[in-house]
ZADO-1210 file (C-alpha; in nm, 4 decimals, padded with zeros to 6 digits):
<atoms>
<atom x="12.9770" y="00.3715" z="06.3695" code="MET" pos="1"/>
<atom x="12.6143" y="00.3821" z="06.4791" code="THR" pos="2"/>
<atom x="12.5579" y="00.5470" z="06.8109" code="LYS" pos="3"/>
<atom x="12.2269" y="00.6951" z="06.9250" code="LYS" pos="4"/>
<atom x="12.3736" y="01.0134" z="07.0751" code="ILE" pos="5"/>
<atom x="12.7082" y="01.1574" z="06.9652" code="ILE" pos="6"/>
<atom x="12.8786" y="01.4475" z="07.1398" code="ARG" pos="7"/>
<atom x="13.1931" y="01.6109" z="07.0058" code="VAL" pos="8"/>
<atom x="13.3988" y="01.8950" z="07.1510" code="LEU" pos="9"/>
<atom x="13.5218" y="02.1305" z="06.8755" code="GLY" pos="10"/>
<atom x="13.8153" y="02.3732" z="06.8962" code="ILE" pos="11"/>
<atom x="13.8616" y="02.6647" z="06.6530" code="GLU" pos="12"/>
<atom x="14.1779" y="02.8816" z="06.6550" code="SER" pos="13"/>
<atom x="14.2699" y="02.9388" z="06.2905" code="SER" pos="14"/>
<atom x="14.2748" y="03.3204" z="06.2992" code="CYS" pos="15"/>
<atom x="14.1707" y="03.5757" z="06.5629" code="ASP" pos="16"/>
<atom x="13.8860" y="03.4024" z="06.7428" code="GLU" pos="17"/>
<atom x="13.9359" y="03.1298" z="06.9996" code="THR" pos="18"/>
<atom x="13.6279" y="02.9127" z="07.0300" code="SER" pos="19"/>
<atom x="13.5317" y="02.5878" z="07.1997" code="VAL" pos="20"/>
<atom x="13.1937" y="02.4229" z="07.1504" code="SER" pos="21"/>
<atom x="13.0107" y="02.1021" z="07.2344" code="ILE" pos="22"/>
<atom x="12.7599" y="01.9784" z="06.9769" code="VAL" pos="23"/>
<atom x="12.5299" y="01.6788" z="07.0122" code="GLU" pos="24"/>
<atom x="12.3643" y="01.4729" z="06.7408" code="LYS" pos="25"/>
<atom x="12.0551" y="01.2780" z="06.8387" code="SER" pos="26"/>
<atom x="11.7772" y="01.1388" z="06.6142" code="ASN" pos="27"/>
<atom x="11.9536" y="01.2946" z="06.3144" code="ASN" pos="28"/>
<atom x="11.9278" y="01.6413" z="06.4667" code="LYS" pos="29"/>
<atom x="12.2161" y="01.8642" z="06.5783" code="PHE" pos="30"/>
<atom x="12.2029" y="02.0624" z="06.9006" code="ARG" pos="31"/>
<atom x="12.4628" y="02.3169" z="07.0110" code="VAL" pos="32"/>
<atom x="12.5074" y="02.2555" z="07.3843" code="LEU" pos="33"/>
<atom x="12.7688" y="02.5297" z="07.4223" code="SER" pos="34"/>
<atom x="12.9624" y="02.7647" z="07.1967" code="ASN" pos="35"/>
<atom x="13.2143" y="02.9889" z="07.3709" code="VAL" pos="36"/>
<atom x="13.3907" y="03.2478" z="07.1550" code="VAL" pos="37"/>
<atom x="13.6679" y="03.4851" z="07.2655" code="LYS" pos="38"/>
<atom x="13.7421" y="03.7575" z="07.0125" code="SER" pos="39"/>
<atom x="14.0833" y="03.9249" z="06.9787" code="GLN" pos="40"/>
<atom x="13.9606" y="04.2522" z="06.8237" code="ILE" pos="41"/>
<atom x="14.1031" y="04.4600" z="07.1116" code="ASP" pos="42"/>
<atom x="14.4484" y="04.3077" z="07.0555" code="ILE" pos="43"/>
<atom x="14.4636" y="04.3635" z="06.6788" code="HIS" pos="44"/>
<atom x="14.2684" y="04.6879" z="06.6239" code="LYS" pos="45"/>
<atom x="14.5746" y="04.9038" z="06.7020" code="PHE" pos="46"/>
<atom x="14.7507" y="04.7428" z="06.4024" code="TYR" pos="47"/>
<atom x="14.4488" y="04.7485" z="06.1695" code="GLY" pos="48"/>
<atom x="14.4778" y="04.3747" z="06.1019" code="GLY" pos="49"/>
<atom x="14.5670" y="04.0399" z="06.2597" code="VAL" pos="50"/>
<atom x="14.9237" y="04.0052" z="06.3897" code="VAL" pos="51"/>
<atom x="14.9952" y="03.6277" z="06.3766" code="PRO" pos="52"/>
<atom x="15.2358" y="03.6130" z="06.6743" code="GLU" pos="53"/>
<atom x="14.9961" y="03.8076" z="06.8994" code="LEU" pos="54"/>
<atom x="14.7047" y="03.5918" z="06.7826" code="ALA" pos="55"/>
<atom x="14.8873" y="03.2677" z="06.8715" code="ALA" pos="56"/>
<atom x="14.9802" y="03.3967" z="07.2170" code="ARG" pos="57"/>
<atom x="14.6219" y="03.5102" z="07.2842" code="ALA" pos="58"/>
<atom x="14.4895" y="03.1650" z="07.1834" code="HIS" pos="59"/>
<atom x="14.7319" y="02.9860" z="07.4175" code="SER" pos="60"/>
<atom x="14.6488" y="03.2205" z="07.7076" code="ASP" pos="61"/>
<atom x="14.2788" y="03.1344" z="07.6996" code="ILE" pos="62"/>
<atom x="14.2246" y="02.7906" z="07.5409" code="ILE" pos="63"/>
<atom x="14.2180" y="02.5874" z="07.8658" code="ASP" pos="64"/>
<atom x="13.9680" y="02.8272" z="08.0252" code="LYS" pos="65"/>
<atom x="13.7387" y="02.8084" z="07.7210" code="LEU" pos="66"/>
<atom x="13.7401" y="02.4260" z="07.7285" code="VAL" pos="67"/>
<atom x="13.6250" y="02.4330" z="08.0919" code="LEU" pos="68"/>
<atom x="13.3666" y="02.7054" z="08.0180" code="LYS" pos="69"/>
<atom x="13.2249" y="02.5027" z="07.7236" code="ALA" pos="70"/>
<atom x="13.1880" y="02.1987" z="07.9493" code="LEU" pos="71"/>
<atom x="13.0273" y="02.4068" z="08.2223" code="SER" pos="72"/>
<atom x="12.7822" y="02.5791" z="07.9811" code="ASP" pos="73"/>
<atom x="12.6847" y="02.2388" z="07.8365" code="ALA" pos="74"/>
<atom x="12.6506" y="02.0930" z="08.1888" code="LYS" pos="75"/>
<atom x="12.8740" y="01.8151" z="08.0629" code="MET" pos="76"/>
<atom x="13.1712" y="01.6116" z="08.1832" code="THR" pos="77"/>
<atom x="13.4571" y="01.4859" z="07.9662" code="PHE" pos="78"/>
<atom x="13.3232" y="01.1357" z="08.0200" code="LYS" pos="79"/>
<atom x="13.0178" y="01.2131" z="07.8045" code="LYS" pos="80"/>
<atom x="13.2230" y="01.3443" z="07.5122" code="ILE" pos="81"/>
<atom x="13.2833" y="01.0932" z="07.2305" code="ASP" pos="82"/>
<atom x="13.5636" y="01.2693" z="07.0411" code="ALA" pos="83"/>
<atom x="13.7730" y="01.5856" z="07.0210" code="ILE" pos="84"/>
<atom x="13.7869" y="01.7805" z="06.6943" code="SER" pos="85"/>
<atom x="14.0096" y="02.0782" z="06.6160" code="ALA" pos="86"/>
<atom x="14.0645" y="02.3057" z="06.3168" code="THR" pos="87"/>
<atom x="14.3910" y="02.1830" z="06.1627" code="ALA" pos="88"/>
<atom x="14.3961" y="02.4237" z="05.8670" code="GLY" pos="89"/>
<atom x="14.3859" y="02.6363" z="05.6661" code="PRO" pos="90"/>
<atom x="14.4845" y="02.9380" z="05.8745" code="GLY" pos="91"/>
<atom x="14.7690" y="03.1015" z="06.0658" code="LEU" pos="92"/>
<atom x="15.0159" y="02.8331" z="06.1703" code="LEU" pos="93"/>
<atom x="15.0688" y="02.9645" z="06.5250" code="GLY" pos="94"/>
<atom x="14.6962" y="02.9680" z="06.5989" code="GLY" pos="95"/>
<atom x="14.6386" y="02.6276" z="06.4378" code="LEU" pos="96"/>
<atom x="14.9170" y="02.4776" z="06.6522" code="LEU" pos="97"/>
<atom x="14.7528" y="02.5996" z="06.9728" code="VAL" pos="98"/>
<atom x="14.4148" y="02.4423" z="06.8884" code="GLY" pos="99"/>
<atom x="14.5588" y="02.1194" z="06.7458" code="VAL" pos="100"/>
<atom x="14.7928" y="02.0645" z="07.0417" code="VAL" pos="101"/>
<atom x="14.5055" y="02.1321" z="07.2844" code="ALA" pos="102"/>
<atom x="14.2836" y="01.8867" z="07.0926" code="GLY" pos="103"/>
<atom x="14.5494" y="01.6151" z="07.0733" code="LYS" pos="104"/>
<atom x="14.6351" y="01.6549" z="07.4432" code="THR" pos="105"/>
<atom x="14.2705" y="01.6161" z="07.5440" code="LEU" pos="106"/>
<atom x="14.2189" y="01.3207" z="07.3088" code="ALA" pos="107"/>
<atom x="14.5313" y="01.1435" z="07.4400" code="HIS" pos="108"/>
<atom x="14.4567" y="01.2117" z="07.8055" code="TYR" pos="109"/>
<atom x="14.0890" y="01.1100" z="07.7764" code="LEU" pos="110"/>
<atom x="14.1606" y="00.8196" z="07.5392" code="ASN" pos="111"/>
<atom x="13.9103" y="00.9590" z="07.2843" code="LYS" pos="112"/>
<atom x="13.9453" y="00.9839" z="06.9050" code="PRO" pos="113"/>
<atom x="14.1146" y="01.2969" z="06.7664" code="PHE" pos="114"/>
<atom x="13.9623" y="01.4500" z="06.4510" code="ILE" pos="115"/>
<atom x="14.1474" y="01.7079" z="06.2396" code="ALA" pos="116"/>
<atom x="13.8908" y="01.9335" z="06.0693" code="VAL" pos="117"/>
<atom x="13.9343" y="02.1523" z="05.7632" code="ASN" pos="118"/>
<atom x="13.8157" y="02.5007" z="05.8632" code="HIS" pos="119"/>
<atom x="13.6446" y="02.5418" z="05.5233" code="LEU" pos="120"/>
<atom x="13.4494" y="02.2205" z="05.5786" code="GLU" pos="121"/>
<atom x="13.3242" y="02.3728" z="05.9035" code="GLY" pos="122"/>
<atom x="13.1900" y="02.6736" z="05.7113" code="HIS" pos="123"/>
<atom x="13.0497" y="02.4512" z="05.4352" code="ALA" pos="124"/>
<atom x="12.8454" y="02.2478" z="05.6852" code="LEU" pos="125"/>
<atom x="12.7623" y="02.5276" z="05.9347" code="SER" pos="126"/>
<atom x="12.4078" y="02.5690" z="05.7967" code="ILE" pos="127"/>
<atom x="12.3285" y="02.2201" z="05.9386" code="LYS" pos="128"/>
<atom x="12.3584" y="02.3573" z="06.2933" code="LEU" pos="129"/>
<atom x="12.0210" y="02.5260" z="06.2399" code="GLU" pos="130"/>
<atom x="11.8373" y="02.3531" z="05.9582" code="ARG" pos="131"/>
<atom x="11.8320" y="02.0354" z="05.7549" code="GLU" pos="132"/>
<atom x="11.9725" y="02.0558" z="05.4046" code="ILE" pos="133"/>
<atom x="12.0094" y="01.7931" z="05.1356" code="GLU" pos="134"/>
<atom x="12.3150" y="01.7510" z="04.9161" code="TYR" pos="135"/>
<atom x="12.4139" y="01.8807" z="04.6657" code="PRO" pos="136"/>
<atom x="12.4226" y="02.2573" z="04.7234" code="TYR" pos="137"/>
<atom x="12.6459" y="02.5513" z="04.6329" code="LEU" pos="138"/>
<atom x="12.8641" y="02.7256" z="04.8914" code="LEU" pos="139"/>
<atom x="12.9698" y="03.0885" z="04.8655" code="LEU" pos="140"/>
<atom x="13.2360" y="03.1351" z="05.1315" code="LEU" pos="141"/>
<atom x="13.3273" y="03.4975" z="05.2018" code="VAL" pos="142"/>
<atom x="13.5627" y="03.5620" z="05.4922" code="SER" pos="143"/>
<atom x="13.8840" y="03.7395" z="05.5906" code="GLY" pos="144"/>
<atom x="14.1004" y="03.4682" z="05.4405" code="GLY" pos="145"/>
<atom x="13.8797" y="03.2981" z="05.1801" code="HIS" pos="146"/>
<atom x="13.6463" y="03.3890" z="04.8957" code="THR" pos="147"/>
<atom x="13.5294" y="03.0958" z="04.6878" code="GLU" pos="148"/>
<atom x="13.2429" y="02.9052" z="04.5268" code="TYR" pos="149"/>
<atom x="13.2431" y="02.5333" z="04.6013" code="THR" pos="150"/>
<atom x="12.9902" y="02.2676" z="04.5021" code="ILE" pos="151"/>
<atom x="12.9102" y="02.0586" z="04.8110" code="ILE" pos="152"/>
<atom x="12.8289" y="01.7378" z="04.6226" code="LYS" pos="153"/>
<atom x="12.8142" y="01.5249" z="04.9366" code="ASN" pos="154"/>
<atom x="12.9934" y="01.5013" z="05.2675" code="PHE" pos="155"/>
<atom x="13.3703" y="01.4920" z="05.1966" code="ASN" pos="156"/>
<atom x="13.3070" y="01.5425" z="04.8232" code="ASN" pos="157"/>
<atom x="13.3712" y="01.9015" z="04.7198" code="TYR" pos="158"/>
<atom x="13.4442" y="02.0781" z="04.3898" code="LYS" pos="159"/>
<atom x="13.5687" y="02.4370" z="04.3860" code="ARG" pos="160"/>
<atom x="13.4514" y="02.6283" z="04.0781" code="ILE" pos="161"/>
<atom x="13.5843" y="02.9758" z="04.1602" code="GLY" pos="162"/>
<atom x="13.8030" y="03.1645" z="04.4047" code="THR" pos="163"/>
<atom x="13.9994" y="03.4893" z="04.4410" code="THR" pos="164"/>
<atom x="14.3309" y="03.5213" z="04.2594" code="ILE" pos="165"/>
<atom x="14.4585" y="03.7766" z="04.5136" code="ASP" pos="166"/>
<atom x="14.2879" y="03.9292" z="04.8200" code="ASP" pos="167"/>
<atom x="13.9983" y="03.7629" z="05.0002" code="ALA" pos="168"/>
<atom x="13.6875" y="03.9807" z="05.0301" code="LEU" pos="169"/>
<atom x="13.7276" y="04.0315" z="05.4062" code="GLY" pos="170"/>
<atom x="14.0872" y="04.1400" z="05.3433" code="GLU" pos="171"/>
<atom x="13.9664" y="04.3953" z="05.0844" code="ALA" pos="172"/>
<atom x="13.7184" y="04.5377" z="05.3389" code="PHE" pos="173"/>
<atom x="13.9869" y="04.5579" z="05.6089" code="ASP" pos="174"/>
<atom x="14.2438" y="04.7241" z="05.3802" code="LYS" pos="175"/>
<atom x="13.9897" y="04.9765" z="05.2509" code="THR" pos="176"/>
<atom x="13.8809" y="05.0558" z="05.6082" code="ALA" pos="177"/>
<atom x="14.2477" y="05.1078" z="05.7012" code="ARG" pos="178"/>
<atom x="14.2930" y="05.3524" z="05.4084" code="LEU" pos="179"/>
<atom x="13.9846" y="05.5430" z="05.5293" code="LEU" pos="180"/>
<atom x="14.1017" y="05.5294" z="05.8953" code="LYS" pos="181"/>
<atom x="13.7772" y="05.3584" z="05.9962" code="LEU" pos="182"/>
<atom x="13.9158" y="05.1062" z="06.2452" code="GLY" pos="183"/>
<atom x="13.9186" y="04.7272" z="06.2635" code="TYR" pos="184"/>
<atom x="13.7487" y="04.4965" z="06.1713" code="PRO" pos="185"/>
<atom x="13.6784" y="04.6874" z="05.8520" code="GLY" pos="186"/>
<atom x="13.3616" y="04.5178" z="05.7264" code="GLY" pos="187"/>
<atom x="13.1164" y="04.6406" z="05.9935" code="PRO" pos="188"/>
<atom x="13.2698" y="04.9924" z="05.9837" code="GLU" pos="189"/>
<atom x="13.2378" y="05.0232" z="05.6050" code="ILE" pos="190"/>
<atom x="12.8804" y="04.8921" z="05.6221" code="GLU" pos="191"/>
<atom x="12.7953" y="05.1555" z="05.8845" code="LYS" pos="192"/>
<atom x="12.9499" y="05.4453" z="05.6880" code="TYR" pos="193"/>
<atom x="12.8119" y="05.3202" z="05.3532" code="ALA" pos="194"/>
<atom x="12.4548" y="05.3558" z="05.4811" code="ALA" pos="195"/>
<atom x="12.5149" y="05.7326" z="05.5101" code="LEU" pos="196"/>
<atom x="12.7008" y="05.7926" z="05.1825" code="GLY" pos="197"/>
<atom x="12.6417" y="05.8405" z="04.8083" code="ASN" pos="198"/>
<atom x="12.7259" y="05.5167" z="04.6285" code="GLU" pos="199"/>
<atom x="12.7452" y="05.6926" z="04.2885" code="LYS" pos="200"/>
<atom x="13.0132" y="05.9384" z="04.3995" code="LYS" pos="201"/>
<atom x="13.3151" y="05.7301" z="04.2906" code="PHE" pos="202"/>
<atom x="13.3390" y="05.4967" z="03.9911" code="LYS" pos="203"/>
<atom x="13.5576" y="05.2050" z="04.0970" code="LEU" pos="204"/>
<atom x="13.6936" y="04.9188" z="03.8825" code="PRO" pos="205"/>
<atom x="13.5383" y="04.5721" z="03.8842" code="MET" pos="206"/>
<atom x="13.8265" y="04.3352" z="03.7975" code="PRO" pos="207"/>
<atom x="13.7404" y="04.0167" z="03.5998" code="LEU" pos="208"/>
<atom x="13.3767" y="04.1293" z="03.5789" code="ILE" pos="209"/>
<atom x="13.3427" y="04.0560" z="03.2037" code="HIS" pos="210"/>
<atom x="13.4949" y="03.7095" z="03.2254" code="GLU" pos="211"/>
<atom x="13.2264" y="03.4438" z="03.2342" code="LYS" pos="212"/>
<atom x="13.3721" y="03.2573" z="03.5300" code="ASN" pos="213"/>
<atom x="13.3386" y="03.2538" z="03.9091" code="ALA" pos="214"/>
<atom x="13.6827" y="03.3975" z="03.9865" code="TYR" pos="215"/>
<atom x="13.7440" y="03.7183" z="04.1807" code="PHE" pos="216"/>
<atom x="14.0176" y="03.9793" z="04.1990" code="SER" pos="217"/>
<atom x="14.0053" y="04.2573" z="04.4578" code="PHE" pos="218"/>
<atom x="14.3637" y="04.3938" z="04.4558" code="ALA" pos="219"/>
<atom x="14.2981" y="04.6442" z="04.1726" code="GLY" pos="220"/>
<atom x="13.9848" y="04.7710" z="04.3428" code="LEU" pos="221"/>
<atom x="14.1779" y="04.8325" z="04.6641" code="LYS" pos="222"/>
<atom x="14.4547" y="05.0129" z="04.4695" code="SER" pos="223"/>
<atom x="14.1952" y="05.2367" z="04.3031" code="ALA" pos="224"/>
<atom x="14.0569" y="05.3300" z="04.6460" code="VAL" pos="225"/>
<atom x="14.4138" y="05.4046" z="04.7661" code="ALA" pos="226"/>
<atom x="14.4764" y="05.6374" z="04.4674" code="ASN" pos="227"/>
<atom x="14.1528" y="05.8321" z="04.5300" code="ILE" pos="228"/>
<atom x="14.2241" y="05.8539" z="04.9052" code="VAL" pos="229"/>
<atom x="14.5710" y="05.9970" z="04.8288" code="ALA" pos="230"/>
<atom x="14.4155" y="06.2819" z="04.6261" code="LYS" pos="231"/>
<atom x="14.1411" y="06.3774" z="04.8739" code="ASN" pos="232"/>
<atom x="14.1036" y="06.5050" z="05.2262" code="ARG" pos="233"/>
<atom x="13.9673" y="06.2221" z="05.4402" code="CYS" pos="234"/>
<atom x="13.6626" y="06.4111" z="05.5709" code="THR" pos="235"/>
<atom x="13.3625" y="06.2354" z="05.7237" code="GLU" pos="236"/>
<atom x="13.1652" y="06.2997" z="05.4033" code="LYS" pos="237"/>
<atom x="13.4462" y="06.1519" z="05.1914" code="PHE" pos="238"/>
<atom x="13.4598" y="05.8405" z="05.4140" code="LYS" pos="239"/>
<atom x="13.0835" y="05.7898" z="05.3815" code="LYS" pos="240"/>
<atom x="13.0784" y="05.8339" z="05.0036" code="ASP" pos="241"/>
<atom x="13.3827" y="05.6122" z="04.9468" code="MET" pos="242"/>
<atom x="13.2414" y="05.3411" z="05.1771" code="SER" pos="243"/>
<atom x="12.9103" y="05.3519" z="04.9884" code="ALA" pos="244"/>
<atom x="13.0835" y="05.3409" z="04.6470" code="SER" pos="245"/>
<atom x="13.3131" y="05.0580" z="04.7557" code="PHE" pos="246"/>
<atom x="13.0286" y="04.8494" z="04.8988" code="GLN" pos="247"/>
<atom x="12.8046" y="04.9057" z="04.5935" code="ALA" pos="248"/>
<atom x="13.0933" y="04.7920" z="04.3692" code="THR" pos="249"/>
<atom x="13.1462" y="04.4790" z="04.5794" code="ILE" pos="250"/>
<atom x="12.7732" y="04.4017" z="04.5593" code="ASN" pos="251"/>
<atom x="12.7779" y="04.4269" z="04.1783" code="LYS" pos="252"/>
<atom x="13.0850" y="04.2002" z="04.1562" code="ILE" pos="253"/>
<atom x="12.9338" y="03.9350" z="04.3861" code="ILE" pos="254"/>
<atom x="12.5962" y="03.9542" z="04.2095" code="PHE" pos="255"/>
<atom x="12.7551" y="03.8933" z="03.8656" code="THR" pos="256"/>
<atom x="13.0007" y="03.6269" z="03.9798" code="LYS" pos="257"/>
<atom x="12.7269" y="03.4403" z="04.1680" code="THR" pos="258"/>
<atom x="12.5202" y="03.4326" z="03.8462" code="GLN" pos="259"/>
<atom x="12.8235" y="03.2803" z="03.6703" code="ASN" pos="260"/>
<atom x="12.8694" y="03.0264" z="03.9520" code="ALA" pos="261"/>
<atom x="12.4997" y="02.9281" z="03.9331" code="ILE" pos="262"/>
<atom x="12.5300" y="02.8690" z="03.5569" code="ASN" pos="263"/>
<atom x="12.8399" y="02.6554" z="03.6100" code="GLU" pos="264"/>
<atom x="12.6711" y="02.4630" z="03.8924" code="TYR" pos="265"/>
<atom x="12.3720" y="02.3855" z="03.6680" code="LYS" pos="266"/>
<atom x="12.6009" y="02.2542" z="03.3934" code="GLN" pos="267"/>
<atom x="12.7950" y="02.0324" z="03.6340" code="LEU" pos="268"/>
<atom x="12.5118" y="01.9147" z="03.8610" code="VAL" pos="269"/>
<atom x="12.2132" y="01.7702" z="03.6837" code="LYS" pos="270"/>
<atom x="11.9573" y="01.8054" z="03.9589" code="SER" pos="271"/>
<atom x="11.5828" y="01.8626" z="03.9470" code="LYS" pos="272"/>
<atom x="11.5907" y="02.0044" z="04.2997" code="LYS" pos="273"/>
<atom x="11.5599" y="02.3767" z="04.3658" code="ASN" pos="274"/>
<atom x="11.9162" y="02.5103" z="04.3918" code="LEU" pos="275"/>
<atom x="12.0191" y="02.6054" z="04.7452" code="LYS" pos="276"/>
<atom x="12.3152" y="02.8415" z="04.7955" code="ILE" pos="277"/>
<atom x="12.4704" y="02.8639" z="05.1419" code="VAL" pos="278"/>
<atom x="12.6529" y="03.1906" z="05.2100" code="VAL" pos="279"/>
<atom x="12.8946" y="03.1492" z="05.5012" code="ALA" pos="280"/>
<atom x="13.2012" y="03.3166" z="05.6524" code="GLY" pos="281"/>
<atom x="13.2347" y="03.6448" z="05.8422" code="GLY" pos="282"/>
<atom x="13.1542" y="03.8719" z="05.5446" code="VAL" pos="283"/>
<atom x="12.8188" y="03.6901" z="05.5055" code="ALA" pos="284"/>
<atom x="12.7077" y="03.9011" z="05.8034" code="ALA" pos="285"/>
<atom x="12.7032" y="04.2100" z="05.5751" code="ASN" pos="286"/>
<atom x="12.3358" y="04.3033" z="05.5285" code="LYS" pos="287"/>
<atom x="12.3761" y="04.4804" z="05.1943" code="SER" pos="288"/>
<atom x="12.5488" y="04.1752" z="05.0424" code="ILE" pos="289"/>
<atom x="12.2596" y="03.9615" z="05.1684" code="ARG" pos="290"/>
<atom x="12.0000" y="04.1971" z="05.0153" code="ILE" pos="291"/>
<atom x="12.1898" y="04.2075" z="04.6850" code="SER" pos="292"/>
<atom x="12.2112" y="03.8264" z="04.6604" code="LEU" pos="293"/>
<atom x="11.8451" y="03.7810" z="04.7547" code="LYS" pos="294"/>
<atom x="11.7514" y="03.9673" z="04.4336" code="GLN" pos="295"/>
<atom x="11.8887" y="03.6708" z="04.2388" code="LEU" pos="296"/>
<atom x="11.6426" y="03.4233" z="04.3907" code="GLU" pos="297"/>
<atom x="11.3503" y="03.4817" z="04.1507" code="LYS" pos="298"/>
<atom x="11.5718" y="03.5349" z="03.8477" code="ARG" pos="299"/>
<atom x="11.7727" y="03.2138" z="03.8966" code="GLU" pos="300"/>
<atom x="11.5074" y="03.0008" z="04.0730" code="ASN" pos="301"/>
<atom x="11.7334" y="02.9443" z="04.3712" code="CYS" pos="302"/>
<atom x="11.7289" y="03.0024" z="04.7470" code="GLU" pos="303"/>
<atom x="12.0018" y="03.1674" z="04.9528" code="PHE" pos="304"/>
<atom x="12.0574" y="03.0342" z="05.3033" code="LEU" pos="305"/>
<atom x="12.2560" y="03.2291" z="05.5602" code="PHE" pos="306"/>
<atom x="12.3634" y="03.0754" z="05.8924" code="PRO" pos="307"/>
<atom x="12.3003" y="03.2969" z="06.1974" code="SER" pos="308"/>
<atom x="12.5711" y="03.5604" z="06.2332" code="ILE" pos="309"/>
<atom x="12.7244" y="03.3728" z="06.5301" code="LYS" pos="310"/>
<atom x="12.7801" y="03.0742" z="06.2976" code="TYR" pos="311"/>
<atom x="12.8987" y="03.2870" z="06.0008" code="CYS" pos="312"/>
<atom x="13.2034" y="03.4099" z="06.1890" code="THR" pos="313"/>
<atom x="13.4630" y="03.1565" z="06.3102" code="ASP" pos="314"/>
<atom x="13.3195" y="02.9308" z="06.5802" code="ASN" pos="315"/>
<atom x="13.3823" y="02.5954" z="06.7485" code="GLY" pos="316"/>
<atom x="13.0282" y="02.4682" z="06.6819" code="ALA" pos="317"/>
<atom x="13.0881" y="02.4218" z="06.3088" code="MET" pos="318"/>
<atom x="13.4134" y="02.2370" z="06.3899" code="ILE" pos="319"/>
<atom x="13.2318" y="02.0097" z="06.6359" code="ALA" pos="320"/>
<atom x="12.9589" y="01.9434" z="06.3746" code="LEU" pos="321"/>
<atom x="13.2188" y="01.8491" z="06.1108" code="ALA" pos="322"/>
<atom x="13.3775" y="01.6332" z="06.3820" code="GLY" pos="323"/>
<atom x="13.0465" y="01.4477" z="06.4338" code="ILE" pos="324"/>
<atom x="13.0146" y="01.3835" z="06.0584" code="GLU" pos="325"/>
<atom x="13.3677" y="01.2387" z="06.0568" code="ARG" pos="326"/>
<atom x="13.3131" y="01.0400" z="06.3797" code="PHE" pos="327"/>
<atom x="13.0102" y="00.8678" z="06.2239" code="GLU" pos="328"/>
<atom x="13.2275" y="00.7553" z="05.9343" code="ARG" pos="329"/>
<atom x="13.5256" y="00.6482" z="06.1481" code="ASN" pos="330"/>
<atom x="13.7385" y="00.9249" z="05.9965" code="LYS" pos="331"/>
<atom x="13.9840" y="00.9711" z="06.2826" code="PHE" pos="332"/>
<atom x="14.3363" y="01.1156" z="06.2740" code="ASN" pos="333"/>
<atom x="14.6576" y="01.0056" z="06.4368" code="LYS" pos="334"/>
<atom x="14.8179" y="01.2256" z="06.6997" code="LEU" pos="335"/>
<atom x="15.1072" y="01.3042" z="06.4662" code="ASN" pos="336"/>
<atom x="14.8757" y="01.4944" z="06.2245" code="PHE" pos="337"/>
<atom x="15.0444" y="01.8241" z="06.1336" code="LYS" pos="338"/>
<atom x="14.8465" y="02.1474" z="06.0951" code="PRO" pos="339"/>
<atom x="14.8187" y="02.2711" z="05.7349" code="ARG" pos="340"/>
<atom x="14.8249" y="02.6499" z="05.6849" code="PRO" pos="341"/>
<atom x="14.7145" y="02.5809" z="05.3234" code="ARG" pos="342"/>
<atom x="14.4523" y="02.3120" z="05.2900" code="TRP" pos="343"/>
<atom x="14.1969" y="02.3413" z="05.0066" code="PRO" pos="344"/>
<atom x="13.8584" y="02.1823" z="05.0631" code="LEU" pos="345"/>
<atom x="13.8689" y="02.0468" z="04.7089" code="ASP" pos="346"/>
<atom x="14.1772" y="01.8225" z="04.6997" code="LYS" pos="347"/>
<atom x="14.2230" y="01.8937" z="04.3268" code="ASN" pos="348"/>
<atom x="14.1958" y="02.2720" z="04.3565" code="ALA" pos="349"/>
<atom x="14.4944" y="02.4686" z="04.2295" code="ILE" pos="350"/>
<atom x="14.6487" y="02.7384" z="04.4520" code="PHE" pos="351"/>
<atom x="14.5324" y="03.0489" z="04.2648" code="MET" pos="352"/>
<atom x="14.6963" y="03.3477" z="04.4368" code="LYS" pos="353"/>
<atom x="14.8724" y="03.5464" z="04.1660" code="GLY" pos="354"/>
<atom x="14.7417" y="03.3306" z="03.8790" code="LYS" pos="355"/>
<atom x="14.5240" y="03.4687" z="03.6036" code="ARG" pos="356"/>
<atom x="14.1770" y="03.3205" z="03.5560" code="ALA" pos="357"/>
<atom x="14.0360" y="03.3807" z="03.2093" code="VAL" pos="358"/>
<atom x="13.7166" y="03.2250" z="03.0774" code="GLU" pos="359"/>
<atom x="13.7426" y="02.9459" z="03.3328" code="GLY" pos="360"/>
<atom x="14.0977" y="02.8542" z="03.2268" code="LYS" pos="361"/>
<atom x="14.4108" y="02.9117" z="03.4320" code="TYR" pos="362"/>
</atoms>
């Protein structure tokens, strides 16, 4: 479908942020006309993690207001919108239902196409909100629910080459922060405390570190932290040193596994182009992880690209952008499309939680 200007309204509600955005594509350039995000941190911080039932209720309480606010911020009417896109998975089923039902209702009422978007595709393409990038490139997705390396061969053509076999990285940060009584979300708190601590104070395990693949495991690391916490008084100094040790360990793991992923990418993708690696997802906001990865650039002749922090965390703009890409290719969905709490970006990817990944075999 060739249309000079395309505008899509995107809805994101897969976890604990409700977001509605309007993105426009004109002359091959994307422009974010509005991106309204309502966080649920105040609701979940008492529990130290996301409570799915409370998240779903919070999404449904606010979604209609955010749609109107996104229109108002974009100075736009429904008439000028070409399609409605919504995150349809992966994520928490209750939250997904709220966004998908809102999207379908709008699409039906306005007689516009409905587009079901994979949340991971939103992250994979989010860099395009701010800069042009050619395919292929490598994606490192690090968030509360996902940690994986995926080769973005082309639009709608993805190959996952590594993932976590247990906790996602964001989950590991949150659980460690909970053990240290640092509050929620854990990532920013650990980063803050780590800056003031001694990273050599505690020697922590690095699971799967000697295996020459791009798979992660964080459960053993978290258990090691729990054992040390149980034997120590949780003083301010202890919190700082443990945060610093934990973060330094994470940086070493990501550094090594990214080297492995780059090697695998180079074997699979025969490209003369300089390798670009997009790091997306909420944990990509961590400055020390960014600094650690940047050290690989000269060594591996690659370039790391980080979306702005507002596009690293969950947002409707990346869902609207993915919606535009699908609209251009007539990839619409019927109104009976069911949300998918599990929905890998790579259709052939195996569900890895609890499986062992050794030397690239599983």
